[in-house]
DOLOTOR-513142 format. One record per residue: residue in three letters; x, y, z of N, C-alpha, C in turn. Coordinates in steps of 0.1 Angstrom, whole numbers, padded with zeros to 4 digits, always signed. Layout:
BEGIN
alaXYZXYZXYZ;...
***
This chain:
BEGIN
unk-0146-0172-0077-0145-0158-0081-0132-0153-0076;unk-0126-0144-0084-0113-0137-0080-0116-0122-0079;unk-0106-0116-0072-0106-0102-0070-0094-0096-0077;unk-0096-0087-0087-0086-0081-0095-0085-0066-0092;unk-0073-0062-0087-0072-0048-0083-0062-0041-0093;unk-0066-0029-0098-0058-0022-0107-0055-0008-0101;unk-0042-0004-0101-0038+0009-0095-0041+0020-0105;unk-0037+0032-0101-0040+0044-0108-0032+0045-0122;unk-0020+0040-0122-0013+0039-0135-0019+0030-0145;unk-0025+0019-0140-0031+0010-0149-0044+0015-0156;unk-0050+0025-0149-0062+0031-0155-0059+0046-0158;unk-0047+0050-0161-0043+0064-0161-0045+0071-0174;unk-0051+0064-0184-0054+0071-0197-0065+0063-0204;unk-0072+0069-0214-0082+0061-0221-0076+0048-0227;unk-0064+0049-0232-0058+0037-0238-0057+0026-0227;unk-0052+0030-0215-0050+0020-0205-0063+0015-0199;unk-0073+0023-0198-0086+0019-0194-0091+0008-0204;unk-0089+0010-0217-0094+0000-0227-0086-0013-0225;unk-0073-0011-0222-0065-0023-0220-0069-0032-0208;unk-0072-0025-0197-0077-0032-0186-0091-0038-0188;unk-0099-0031-0195-0113-0036-0199-0111-0049-0207;unk-0102-0049-0217-0100-0061-0225-0095-0072-0216;unk-0086-0069-0207-0080-0079-0199-0090-0086-0189;unk-0098-0078-0183-0107-0083-0173-0119-0090-0180;unk-0123-0086-0192-0134-0092-0198-0132-0106-0203;unk-0119-0110-0204-0115-0123-0208-0112-0133-0197;unk-0114-0129-0185-0110-0137-0173-0121-0141-0164;unk-0133-0141-0169-0144-0146-0162-0151-0136-0153;unk-0160-0141-0145-0169-0133-0136-0161-0130-0123;unk-0156-0118-0122-0148-0115-0111-0151-0101-0106;unk-0146-0097-0094-0147-0084-0089-0135-0076-0092;unk-0137-0064-0098-0126-0056-0102-0125-0043-0093;unk-0114-0041-0086-0112-0030-0077-0103-0020-0084;unk-0108-0007-0085-0100+0003-0092-0096+0014-0082;unk-0084+0019-0084-0080+0032-0078-0084+0043-0087;unk-0082+0055-0082-0084+0067-0090-0073+0068-0101;unk-0077+0074-0112-0067+0076-0123-0055+0083-0118;unk-0043+0079-0123-0031+0085-0118-0031+0101-0120;unk-0027+0108-0109-0027+0122-0109-0040+0128-0103;unk-0051+0121-0103-0063+0126-0098-0063+0129-0084;unk-0058+0120-0076-0058+0121-0061-0050+0134-0057;unk-0039+0136-0064-0031+0148-0061-0039+0161-0064;unk-0046+0161-0075-0054+0172-0078-0065+0174-0068;unk-0072+0164-0064-0082+0165-0054-0077+0169-0040;unk-0065+0165-0037-0059+0170-0025-0056+0185-0025;unk-0052+0190-0037-0050+0204-0039-0063+0212-0037;unk-0074+0206-0043-0087+0212-0041-0091+0212-0026;unk-0088+0202-0019-0091+0201-0005-0083+0211+0003;unk-0070+0212+0000-0062+0222+0007-0067+0236+0005;unk-0071+0240-0007-0077+0253-0010-0090+0255-0003;unk-0098+0244-0002-0111+0245+0005-0108+0248+0020;unk-0099+0240+0026-0097+0242+0040-0090+0256+0043;unk-0084+0261+0033-0078+0275+0035-0087+0286+0031;unk-0100+0282+0028-0110+0292+0024-0107+0299+0012;unk-0098+0293+0003-0095+0300-0009-0104+0294-0020;unk-0117+0298-0020-0127+0293-0029-0123+0295-0044;unk-0118+0306-0047-0114+0309-0061-0104+0299-0066;unk-0094+0296-0058-0084+0287-0062-0090+0273-0064;unk-0098+0269-0054-0105+0256-0055-0114+0255-0067;unk-0121+0265-0070-0130+0265-0082-0122+0264-0095;unk-0110+0271-0095-0101+0270-0107-0096+0256-0109;unk-0091+0250-0098-0086+0236-0099-0097+0226-0103;unk-0109+0228-0098-0120+0219-0102-0123+0220-0117;unk-0123+0233-0122-0125+0235-0136-0115+0228-0145;unk-0102+0229-0140-0091+0222-0148-0093+0207-0148;unk-0096+0201-0136-0098+0187-0136-0110+0182-0144;unk-0121+0190-0143-0133+0187-0150-0130+0187-0165;unk-0122+0197-0170-0119+0198-0184-0111+0186-0188;unk-0101+0182-0180-0093+0170-0183-0102+0158-0185;unk-0112+0156-0176-0120+0144-0177-0130+0145-0189;unk-0133+0157-0193-0141+0159-0205-0133+0154-0217;unk-0120+0156-0218-0112+0151-0229-0111+0136-0228;unk-0109+0131-0216-0108+0116-0214-0121+0109-0219;unk-0132+0115-0215-0145+0109-0219-0147+0109-0234;unk-0143+0120-0240-0144+0121-0255-0135+0111-0262;unk-0124+0108-0256-0114+0098-0263-0118+0084-0259;unk-0124+0082-0248-0126+0068-0243-0138+0061-0250;unk-0149+0068-0252-0161+0062-0257-0163+0064-0272;unk-0170+0055-0279-0171+0056-0293-0185+0061-0297;unk-0195+0060-0288-0208+0064-0291-0212+0077-0284;unk-0221+0085-0290-0225+0097-0284-0233+0094-0271;unk-0241+0083-0271-0249+0080-0260-0240+0077-0248;unk-0229+0069-0250-0220+0066-0239-0213+0079-0234;unk-0209+0087-0243-0203+0100-0239-0212+0108-0231;unk-0225+0109-0235-0234+0117-0228-0237+0112-0214;unk-0238+0098-0213-0241+0092-0200-0229+0094-0190;unk-0217+0091-0195-0205+0092-0186-0203+0107-0183;unk-0204+0115-0193-0202+0130-0191-0212+0135-0181;unk-0224+0131-0181-0234+0136-0172-0231+0132-0158;unk-0227+0119-0156-0223+0114-0143-0211+0121-0137;unk-0201+0122-0145-0189+0129-0140-0191+0144-0137;unk-0198+0150-0146-0201+0164-0143-0209+0166-0130;unk-0218+0156-0127-0225+0156-0115-0216+0155-0103;unk-0206+0146-0104-0196+0145-0093-0189+0158-0091;unk-0185+0165-0102-0178+0178-0100-0188+0189-0094;unk-0200+0188-0097-0210+0197-0090-0210+0194-0075;unk-0210+0181-0071-0210+0178-0057-0197+0183-0050;unk-0186+0182-0057-0173+0187-0052-0175+0202-0049;unk-0181+0209-0059-0183+0224-0057-0192+0227-0045;unk-0201+0218-0043-0210+0220-0031-0202+0219-0018;unk-0193+0210-0018-0184+0208-0006-0175+0220-0004;unk-0170+0225-0015-0161+0237-0014-0168+0249-0009;unk-0181+0251-0013-0188+0263-0010-0197+0261+0003;unk-0197+0249+0009-0205+0247+0021-0199+0255+0033;unk-0208+0259+0042-0204+0266+0054-0196+0257+0063;unk-0200+0244+0063-0193+0234+0072-0183+0227+0063;unk-0170+0230+0065-0159+0224+0057-0152+0213+0065;unk-0159+0208+0075-0153+0196+0083-0152+0184+0074;unk-0141+0177+0075-0139+0164+0067-0140+0167+0052;unk-0136+0179+0048-0137+0182+0034-0127+0173+0026;unk-0115+0171+0031-0106+0163+0024-0111+0149+0022;unk-0116+0142+0032-0121+0129+0031-0132+0128+0020;unk-0141+0138+0020-0152+0138+0010-0147+0140-0004;unk-0138+0150-0006-0134+0153-0019-0125+0143-0025;unk-0116+0137-0017-0106+0127-0023-0114+0115-0027;unk-0125+0111-0021-0132+0099-0025-0137+0100-0040;unk-0138+0112-0045-0143+0113-0059-0134+0107-0070;unk-0121+0106-0066-0112+0099-0076-0116+0085-0080;unk-0119+0077-0069-0123+0063-0072-0137+0063-0077;unk-0146+0072-0073-0160+0072-0078-0160+0075-0093;unk-0151+0084-0098-0150+0087-0112-0145+0075-0120;unk-0133+0070-0116-0127+0059-0123-0135+0047-0125;unk-0143+0043-0114-0151+0031-0115-0163+0034-0124;unk-0169+0046-0124-0180+0048-0133-0176+0049-0147;unk-0164+0054-0150-0159+0054-0164-0157+0040-0169;unk-0151+0032-0160-0148+0018-0165-0162+0010-0167;unk-0171+0012-0158-0184+0005-0159-0191+0009-0172;unk-0192+0022-0174-0198+0026-0187-0191+0021-0199;unk-0178+0021-0198-0170+0016-0210-0173+0001-0212;unk-0173-0007-0202-0176-0021-0203-0190-0023-0208;unk-0200-0015-0204-0214-0016-0208-0215-0012-0223;unk-0207-0002-0227-0207+0002-0241-0202-0010-0250;unk-0192-0017-0244-0186-0029-0251-0195-0041-0251;unk-0207-0040-0245-0216-0052-0246-0216-0061-0234;unk-0209-0057-0223-0208-0066-0211-0218-0061-0201;unk-0224-0070-0193-0233-0067-0182-0224-0064-0170;unk-0218-0052-0170-0210-0048-0158-0218-0041-0148;unk-0216-0045-0135-0224-0039-0124-0215-0032-0115;unk-0219-0020-0111-0211-0012-0102-0215-0015-0087;unk-0205-0020-0079-0207-0022-0065-0202-0010-0057;unk-0211-0002-0052-0206+0010-0045-0199+0006-0032;unk-0186+0009-0031-0179+0005-0019-0185+0012-0006;unk-0191+0024-0008-0197+0031+0003-0209+0024+0009;unk-0214+0013+0001-0225+0006+0006-0221-0006+0015;unk-0209-0010+0014-0205-0022+0022-0191-0021+0029;unk-0183-0012+0025-0169-0011+0031-0170-0001+0043;unk-0167-0006+0055-0169+0002+0067-0158-0001+0077;unk-0154+0009+0085-0144+0007+0096-0152+0007+0109;unk-0145+0001+0119-0152+0001+0132-0147+0012+0141;unk-0151+0012+0154-0148+0023+0163-0132+0025+0165;unk-0125+0015+0162-0110+0016+0163-0103+0020+0150;unk-0111+0022+0140-0105+0026+0127-0101+0014+0119;unk-0104+0002+0123-0100-0010+0116-0112-0015+0108;unk-0110-0022+0097-0121-0027+0089-0131-0036+0097;unk-0143-0033+0095-0154-0041+0102-0157-0053+0093;unk-0149-0063+0095-0150-0074+0085-0163-0081+0085;unk-0170-0082+0096-0183-0089+0096-0193-0081+0088;unk-0193-0068+0090-0202-0058+0083-0199-0059+0068;unk-0186-0059+0064-0182-0060+0050-0187-0073+0044;unk-0185-0084+0051-0189-0097+0046-0205-0098+0044;unk-0212-0093+0054-0227-0094+0053-0232-0085+0042;unk-0228-0073+0041-0234-0063+0032-0229-0066+0017;unk-0217-0070+0016-0212-0074+0002-0220-0086-0003;unk-0222-0096+0006-0229-0108+0001-0244-0104-0003;unk-0250-0095+0004-0263-0091+0000-0264-0084-0013;unk-0254-0075-0016-0253-0068-0029-0251-0078-0040;unk-0242-0087-0038-0239-0097-0048-0251-0106-0051;unk-0258-0109-0040-0270-0118-0042-0281-0111-0050;unk-0282-0097-0049-0292-0089-0056-0288-0087-0071;unk-0275-0091-0074-0270-0089-0088-0263-0101-0093;unk-0271-0112-0094-0264-0125-0097-0260-0127-0112;unk-0265-0119-0121-0263-0122-0135-0252-0113-0141;unk-0245-0106-0134-0235-0097-0139-0223-0105-0146;unk-0218-0099-0156-0205-0105-0162-0193-0101-0154;unk-0194-0089-0149-0183-0083-0141-0188-0074-0130;unk-0181-0073-0119-0185-0064-0108-0173-0054-0107;unk-0177-0041-0107-0167-0030-0106-0169-0023-0092;unk-0158-0021-0085-0159-0014-0072-0147-0005-0069;unk-0149+0004-0060-0138+0013-0056-0129+0008-0046;unk-0116+0011-0048-0107+0008-0037-0106+0020-0028;unk-0099+0018-0017-0095+0029-0008-0106+0035+0000;unk-0118+0038-0006-0128+0046+0001-0137+0037+0010;unk-0143+0042+0020-0152+0035+0029-0160+0045+0037;unk-0168+0039+0046-0175+0048+0056-0170+0044+0070;unk-0171+0054+0079-0167+0051+0093-0179+0046+0101;unk-0178+0043+0113-0190+0037+0121-0202+0046+0121;unk-0200+0059+0119-0211+0069+0119-0217+0071+0105;unk-0211+0064+0095-0217+0065+0082-0211+0076+0074;unk-0200+0083+0079-0194+0094+0072-0183+0088+0062;unk-0181+0095+0051-0172+0091+0041-0158+0091+0047;unk-0150+0080+0045-0137+0079+0051-0128+0071+0041;unk-0116+0067+0045-0108+0059+0036-0100+0050+0045;unk-0094+0039+0038-0087+0029+0045-0073+0033+0048;unk-0068+0044+0042-0055+0049+0044-0044+0039+0041;unk-0040+0031+0051-0029+0022+0049-0032+0012+0038;unk-0024+0012+0027-0026+0002+0017-0036+0005+0007;unk-0045+0014+0010-0055+0019+0000-0062+0008-0007;unk-0061+0008-0020-0069-0002-0028-0064-0016-0027;unk-0051-0018-0024-0046-0032-0021-0054-0037-0009;unk-0055-0029+0001-0063-0034+0013-0077-0037+0010;unk-0083-0029+0002-0097-0031-0003-0098-0045-0009;unk-0089-0048-0019-0090-0060-0026-0088-0072-0017;unk-0079-0071-0007-0077-0082+0002-0089-0084+0011;unk-0095-0073+0016-0107-0074+0024-0119-0080+0017;unk-0120-0076+0004-0131-0082-0004-0128-0097-0006;unk-0116-0100-0009-0112-0114-0011-0116-0123+0001;unk-0113-0117+0013-0116-0124+0026-0131-0125+0027;unk-0138-0115+0024-0153-0114+0026-0160-0124+0017;unk-0155-0127+0005-0162-0136-0004-0155-0149-0005;unk-0144-0151+0003-0136-0163+0002-0132-0166-0012;unk-0125-0156-0018-0121-0156-0032-0111-0167-0035;unk-0111-0171-0048-0101-0181-0052-0087-0175-0052;unk-0086-0162-0054-0073-0155-0055-0076-0140-0055;unk-0066-0133-0050-0066-0118-0051-0054-0115-0060;unk-0057-0107-0070-0047-0103-0080-0044-0088-0079;unk-0032-0084-0077-0028-0070-0077-0021-0067-0089;unk-0027-0059-0098-0021-0056-0111-0014-0042-0111;unk-0002-0042-0115+0006-0030-0115+0013-0029-0128;unk+0024-0020-0129+0031-0019-0141+0045-0025-0140;unk+0046-0035-0131+0059-0043-0130+0055-0058-0128;unk+0063-0067-0133+0059-0081-0134+0063-0088-0121;unk+0056-0084-0110+0058-0091-0097+0068-0084-0088;unk+0070-0090-0077+0080-0085-0067+0093-0090-0071;unk+0103-0081-0073+0116-0085-0078+0125-0088-0066;unk+0136-0095-0069+0145-0100-0058+0154-0088-0053;unk+0153-0077-0060+0160-0065-0055+0154-0053-0062;unk+0158-0041-0058+0152-0029-0063+0157-0026-0077;unk+0149-0027-0088+0154-0025-0101+0158-0010-0104;unk+0154-0001-0095+0159+0013-0097+0173+0015-0094;unk+0179+0005-0086+0193+0007-0082+0202-0005-0086;unk+0196-0016-0090+0204-0028-0093+0199-0033-0106;unk+0209-0036-0115+0206-0041-0128+0204-0056-0127;unk+0196-0062-0136+0194-0076-0138+0186-0082-0127;unk+0177-0075-0120+0168-0081-0111+0158-0090-0118;unk+0152-0099-0110+0142-0108-0116+0130-0110-0107;unk+0119-0113-0112+0107-0115-0103+0109-0127-0094;unk+0104-0126-0082+0104-0138-0073+0091-0145-0076;unk+0091-0157-0080+0079-0164-0084+0070-0168-0073;unk+0076-0172-0061+0068-0176-0050+0073-0170-0037;unk+0064-0165-0029+0067-0159-0016+0057-0164-0005;unk+0062-0167+0007+0053-0169+0018+0047-0156+0022;unk+0035-0156+0028+0029-0143+0033+0039-0136+0042;unk+0046-0143+0051+0055-0136+0060+0066-0129+0052;unk+0071-0136+0042+0082-0130+0034+0078-0118+0027;unk+0066-0119+0021+0060-0107+0014+0058-0096+0023;unk+0053-0098+0035+0050-0088+0045+0063-0081+0049;unk+0074-0089+0051+0087-0083+0054+0092-0074+0043;unk+0091-0079+0031+0096-0071+0019+0088-0058+0017;unk+0075-0059+0019+0066-0048+0017+0069-0037+0028;unk+0070-0042+0040+0073-0032+0051+0086-0026+0050;unk+0096-0033+0045+0110-0028+0044+0113-0022+0030;unk+0103-0018+0023+0106-0010+0011+0101-0014-0002;unk+0096-0026-0004+0092-0031-0017+0078-0024-0020;unk+0078-0014-0028+0067-0005-0030+0055-0011-0038;unk+0057-0023-0044+0047-0029-0052+0035-0033-0044;unk+0037-0035-0031+0026-0041-0022+0027-0034-0009;unk+0016-0031-0003+0015-0025+0010+0014-0036+0020;unk+0022-0036+0031+0022-0047+0041+0008-0050+0047;unk+0000-0039+0048-0014-0041+0054-0022-0051+0047;unk-0021-0051+0034-0030-0059+0025-0028-0074+0026;unk-0016-0078+0033-0013-0092+0034-0023-0099+0044;unk-0026-0092+0055-0032-0099+0066-0045-0105+0063;unk-0055-0098+0057-0068-0105+0055-0067-0117+0046;unk-0058-0117+0036-0056-0128+0027-0049-0139+0034;unk-0039-0136+0042-0032-0146+0050-0041-0154+0060;unk-0049-0146+0067-0058-0152+0077-0068-0161+0071;unk-0072-0158+0059-0082-0166+0052-0076-0176+0041;unk-0063-0177+0041-0056-0186+0033-0060-0184+0018;unk-0060-0171+0014-0064-0168+0000-0051-0163-0007;unk-0047-0170-0018-0034-0166-0025-0036-0152-0031;unk-0024-0145-0030-0023-0131-0037-0013-0132-0048;unk-0017-0128-0059-0008-0128-0071-0005-0114-0076;unk+0008-0111-0078+0012-0098-0083+0014-0099-0098;unk+0007-0091-0106+0008-0092-0121+0010-0079-0127;unk+0014-0079-0140+0018-0067-0148+0008-0065-0159;unk+0001-0053-0158-0009-0050-0169-0002-0049-0182;unk+0011-0045-0183+0018-0044-0195+0022-0057-0201;unk+0024-0067-0192+0027-0081-0197+0018-0091-0190;unk+0005-0091-0194-0005-0099-0187-0002-0114-0186;unk+0006-0119-0195+0009-0133-0196+0021-0137-0187;unk+0028-0127-0181+0039-0130-0173+0035-0137-0160;unk+0043-0146-0155+0039-0154-0143+0037-0145-0131;unk+0045-0134-0129+0043-0126-0117+0048-0133-0105;unk+0043-0128-0093+0046-0134-0080+0034-0139-0073;unk+0035-0152-0069+0024-0158-0061+0027-0158-0046;unk+0019-0152-0038+0021-0152-0024+0010-0160-0017;unk+0015-0170-0009+0005-0179-0002+0012-0184+0011;unk+0006-0193+0017+0011-0199+0030+0021-0210+0029;unk+0026-0212+0017+0035-0223+0014+0050-0217+0015;unk+0058-0223+0024+0072-0218+0025+0081-0228+0017;unk+0089-0222+0008+0099-0230+0001+0112-0229+0010;unk+0116-0240+0015+0127-0240+0024+0141-0239+0017;unk+0150-0233+0025+0164-0233+0020+0167-0222+0010;unk+0159-0212+0009+0161-0202-0001+0161-0187+0004;unk+0170-0179+0000+0169-0165+0002+0162-0159-0010;unk+0151-0152-0008+0142-0148-0019+0145-0134-0024;unk+0148-0124-0016+0148-0110-0021+0155-0101-0011;unk+0158-0089-0016+0164-0078-0007+0155-0066-0009;unk+0153-0058+0001+0146-0046+0000+0153-0035+0009;unk+0150-0023+0007+0156-0012+0014+0146-0002+0019;unk+0147+0003+0031+0138+0013+0036+0146+0025+0040;unk+0142+0036+0034+0149+0049+0035+0144+0057+0047;unk+0151+0069+0049+0147+0079+0059+0146+0073+0073;unk+0156+0066+0077+0156+0059+0090+0165+0068+0099;unk+0161+0069+0112+0169+0075+0122+0172+0065+0133;unk+0185+0064+0136+0190+0055+0147+0192+0063+0160;unk+0187+0057+0170+0189+0063+0184+0196+0053+0193;unk+0206+0057+0200+0213+0049+0209+0212+0055+0223;unk+0208+0047+0233+0207+0051+0247+0216+0043+0255;unk+0226+0050+0261+0236+0043+0269+0233+0047+0283;unk+0231+0036+0292+0228+0039+0306+0240+0037+0315;unk+0243+0047+0323+0253+0045+0333+0249+0036+0344;unk+0236+0034+0345+0231+0026+0356+0227+0012+0352;unk+0233+0008+0341+0232-0006+0336+0218-0008+0329;unk+0219-0013+0317+0207-0014+0309+0197-0024+0315;unk+0202-0035+0321+0193-0045+0325+0188-0043+0339;unk+0189-0031+0344+0182-0027+0357+0167-0028+0354;unk+0161-0033+0365+0146-0036+0364+0139-0023+0358;unk+0131-0025+0348+0122-0015+0343+0128-0005+0333;unk+0141-0007+0330+0147+0003+0320+0141+0002+0306;unk+0140-0010+0301+0135-0011+0287+0120-0007+0287;unk+0113-0009+0297+0099-0005+0298+0098+0010+0297;unk+0107+0017+0304+0107+0032+0303+0110+0037+0289;unk+0119+0030+0283+0123+0034+0269+0111+0032+0260;unk+0105+0020+0260+0093+0017+0251+0081+0026+0255;unk+0079+0029+0267+0068+0038+0271+0069+0052+0264;unk+0081+0056+0263+0083+0070+0257+0079+0069+0242;unk+0083+0059+0235+0079+0058+0221+0064+0055+0220;unk+0059+0048+0229+0044+0045+0229+0037+0058+0231;unk+0042+0066+0240+0035+0079+0244+0034+0088+0231;unk+0044+0088+0223+0044+0096+0211+0040+0088+0198;unk+0034+0077+0200+0028+0069+0189+0039+0067+0178;unk+0051+0064+0181+0062+0063+0172+0067+0048+0172;unk+0065+0041+0160+0069+0027+0159+0084+0026+0158;unk+0089+0014+0163+0103+0011+0163+0105+0000+0152;unk+0114+0002+0143+0117-0008+0133+0127-0019+0137;unk+0138-0015+0142+0149-0024+0146+0153-0021+0160;unk+0157-0031+0167+0162-0029+0181+0173-0039+0184;unk+0184-0035+0190+0194-0044+0195+0199-0039+0209;unk+0202-0048+0217+0206-0044+0231+0220-0050+0235;unk+0226-0044+0244+0238-0049+0251+0237-0047+0266;unk+0247-0050+0273+0246-0048+0288+0244-0034+0292;unk+0249-0024+0285+0248-0010+0289+0242-0001+0279;unk+0236-0006+0268+0230+0002+0258+0220-0004+0250;unk+0211+0004+0244+0201-0001+0235+0201+0008+0223;unk+0201+0002+0211+0200+0010+0198+0187+0006+0191;unk+0181+0015+0186+0168+0013+0179+0167+0023+0167;unk+0157+0020+0158+0155+0028+0147+0140+0032+0146;unk+0138+0044+0140+0124+0048+0137+0124+0054+0123;unk+0112+0055+0117+0111+0061+0104+0102+0073+0105;unk+0097+0076+0117+0088+0088+0119+0094+0097+0129;unk+0099+0109+0124+0106+0118+0133+0098+0130+0137;unk+0085+0128+0136+0076+0140+0139+0077+0144+0153;unk+0079+0135+0163+0080+0138+0177+0095+0136+0182;unk+0104+0136+0173+0118+0133+0177+0123+0141+0188;unk+0122+0154+0187+0127+0163+0198+0122+0160+0212;unk+0108+0157+0212+0102+0154+0225+0107+0141+0230;unk+0108+0131+0221+0113+0118+0225+0127+0118+0230;unk+0136+0126+0223+0150+0127+0228+0150+0134+0241;unk+0142+0144+0243+0142+0151+0256+0139+0141+0268;unk+0130+0132+0266+0126+0123+0277+0137+0111+0278;unk+0142+0107+0266+0153+0097+0267+0165+0101+0274;unk+0168+0114+0273+0180+0120+0280+0180+0118+0295;unk+0168+0116+0300+0167+0114+0315+0171+0100+0318;unk+0172+0091+0308+0175+0077+0311+0190+0074+0309;unk+0197+0082+0301+0211+0079+0299+0217+0089+0288;unk+0228+0085+0282+0234+0093+0272+0228+0089+0258;unk+0223+0099+0251+0216+0096+0238+0224+0101+0226;unk+0226+0093+0216+0232+0097+0203+0222+0094+0192;unk+0223+0102+0181+0214+0101+0170+0221+0100+0157;unk+0218+0091+0148+0223+0091+0134+0211+0092+0125;unk+0212+0102+0116+0201+0104+0107+0205+0100+0093;unk+0195+0100+0083+0198+0096+0069+0203+0082+0068;unk+0197+0073+0075+0202+0059+0075+0192+0051+0066;unk+0196+0039+0063+0188+0030+0055+0188+0016+0061;unk+0177+0010+0062+0176-0004+0066+0176-0013+0053;unk+0185-0022+0052+0186-0032+0042+0181-0045+0048;unk+0171-0051+0041+0164-0063+0047+0166-0074+0037;unk+0172-0085+0042+0174-0098+0034+0163-0108+0038;unk+0155-0112+0029+0143-0120+0032+0144-0134+0026;unk+0140-0144+0034+0139-0158+0029+0137-0167+0040;unk+0141-0180+0039+0140-0190+0049+0152-0188+0058;unk+0151-0180+0068+0162-0176+0077+0161-0181+0091;unk+0155-0193+0093+0155-0199+0106+0170-0201+0111;unk+0172-0200+0124+0185-0200+0129+0192-0213+0126;unk+0184-0224+0124+0191-0237+0122+0197-0238+0108;unk+0193-0230+0099+0198-0230+0085+0213-0224+0086;unk+0222-0232+0081+0236-0228+0082+0240-0219+0070;unk+0247-0208+0073+0254-0201+0063+0247-0189+0056;unk+0234-0188+0058+0227-0178+0051+0231-0164+0056;unk+0231-0163+0070+0235-0150+0075+0249-0146+0072;unk+0258-0157+0071+0272-0155+0068+0273-0149+0054;unk+0265-0155+0045+0266-0150+0031+0262-0135+0030;unk+0252-0131+0037+0248-0117+0037+0258-0108+0043;unk+0264-0113+0054+0274-0105+0061+0287-0104+0052;unk+0290-0114+0045+0302-0114+0037+0300-0104+0025;unk+0288-0104+0020+0285-0094+0009+0287-0080+0013;unk+0285-0077+0026+0286-0063+0031+0300-0061+0038;unk+0310-0069+0035+0322-0068+0042+0329-0055+0040;unk+0326-0048+0029+0333-0035+0027+0323-0023+0030;unk+0311-0026+0035+0301-0016+0038+0301-0014+0054;unk+0302-0001+0059+0301+0001+0073+0286-0002+0078;unk+0285-0011+0087+0271-0015+0092+0269-0010+0106;unk+0259-0002+0108+0256+0005+0121+0249-0005+0131;unk+0240-0013+0126+0232-0022+0134+0229-0035+0126;unk+0228-0046+0133+0224-0059+0126+0212-0064+0135;unk+0201-0068+0129+0190-0074+0136+0187-0088+0130;unk+0189-0098+0138+0187-0112+0134+0181-0120+0145;unk+0171-0129+0142+0165-0137+0151+0151-0133+0156;unk+0148-0120+0153+0134-0116+0157+0124-0122+0148;unk+0128-0126+0136+0119-0132+0127+0126-0144+0120;unk+0118-0153+0116+0124-0165+0109+0126-0161+0094;unk+0123-0149+0090+0122-0146+0076+0131-0134+0072;unk+0138-0128+0081+0147-0117+0076+0159-0115+0085;unk+0169-0109+0079+0180-0103+0086+0182-0089+0081;unk+0183-0079+0090+0183-0065+0086+0196-0059+0090;unk+0201-0049+0082+0213-0042+0084+0210-0027+0083;unk+0216-0019+0092+0214-0005+0091+0227+0001+0086;unk+0226+0009+0075+0238+0015+0069+0235+0029+0066;unk+0245+0036+0061+0244+0050+0057+0237+0051+0044;unk+0230+0062+0042+0223+0064+0029+0232+0063+0017;unk+0244+0069+0018+0253+0069+0007+0258+0055+0003;unk+0256+0046+0012+0261+0032+0009+0250+0023+0004;unk+0238+0028+0002+0226+0020-0001+0228+0013-0015;unk+0232+0020-0025+0232+0014-0039+0243+0003-0039;unk+0255+0006-0033+0265-0004-0033+0261-0016-0025;unk+0255-0014-0014+0251-0026-0006+0241-0035-0013;unk+0231-0028-0020+0221-0036-0027+0228-0044-0038;unk+0237-0038-0045+0244-0045-0056+0252-0056-0051;unk+0259-0054-0040+0268-0065-0035+0260-0076-0030;unk+0248-0074-0024+0239-0085-0019+0234-0093-0031;unk+0230-0086-0041+0225-0093-0053+0236-0102-0059;unk+0248-0097-0060+0259-0105-0066+0262-0117-0057;unk+0261-0115-0044+0265-0126-0035+0254-0136-0032;unk+0242-0132-0032+0230-0140-0028+0223-0147-0040;unk+0223-0140-0052+0215-0145-0063+0224-0149-0075;
***
């Protein structure tokens, strides 16, 4: 059995829902993970914001607009009055439940509760459409098996046990439909997986059932060797190691969230990235097989801030680096890149929420300088230090680009460069020309 995940764009209209239904119905007995229809989550967040601001009138107006939109979708999606009535009744019931949340005296966790309805609606619409088409499609409610533990991480043993029980109770289904993103917390309250959303759900399900493969379907034919928004002539990378894919995802390749890699990697389950618009395209296969001697792709991560701390008392004095790291740990701010010298340390962050407080404490350790609006360019492939010439090719490509920092050797799969925002497009193009 495989797990097939479809994002909001893939189910963003009646026509696209029909396309996905046709695609999944021809691929065997699998589990289908769906996101909310594109645009729905934003609308639900607006409703949540109005609810938390006690602006009931605005929330009610937004609910009416979204309910009307879904009424039109239902009318266009189904061909029989019976299916329209069934789907319409279910969806209207969901909107009534949203109104109850909006008007409740207790508005705690309103956003978590309201946002979950995006996935609940999309999966019910798909299930009813498949059933109208003659398939025995079964809805697997994610809230019945997807749960996080006390640390906010997926409770994989709970997921495995409860999903197995649900599947055992429904052995004759042609297809299983379930929600991405949403879950319950240890206390049974509605929550969500946050990082990676529906991709994470698909990977967790794949691990729970020991799937043959996890497929992530989007509107692009796999992970490309560079960003097609900035560089012409990019091509899909046909094979990636899990570590290579994680590096690309973390450093800017938006097609895949880095969190979703781990459950599949740990259980040795291949992940394939495919295109709903070109279902026969090869896409990108991600697994634990490393193809040696190749540079695979380039990615860019925006909105980076570089911080340099120069110590007059010598960097390598006992405890200096610990003091630096403790400050970032105190403010729950992750570090992306770091390089050190005898008297200074430079590092980068992408979260500036606590920047002023961090800088205030770092100033006690030495002279601090900050560069904003920077970009990390990440070159990914087989970059073990014994391989000759790969880092030189990347450096040569950037010979005309000012480079603020270089990070190499922390991973066997990447070399990273910190550059100015205005040099990003040129740097990506030069790397493509020199490496591919």
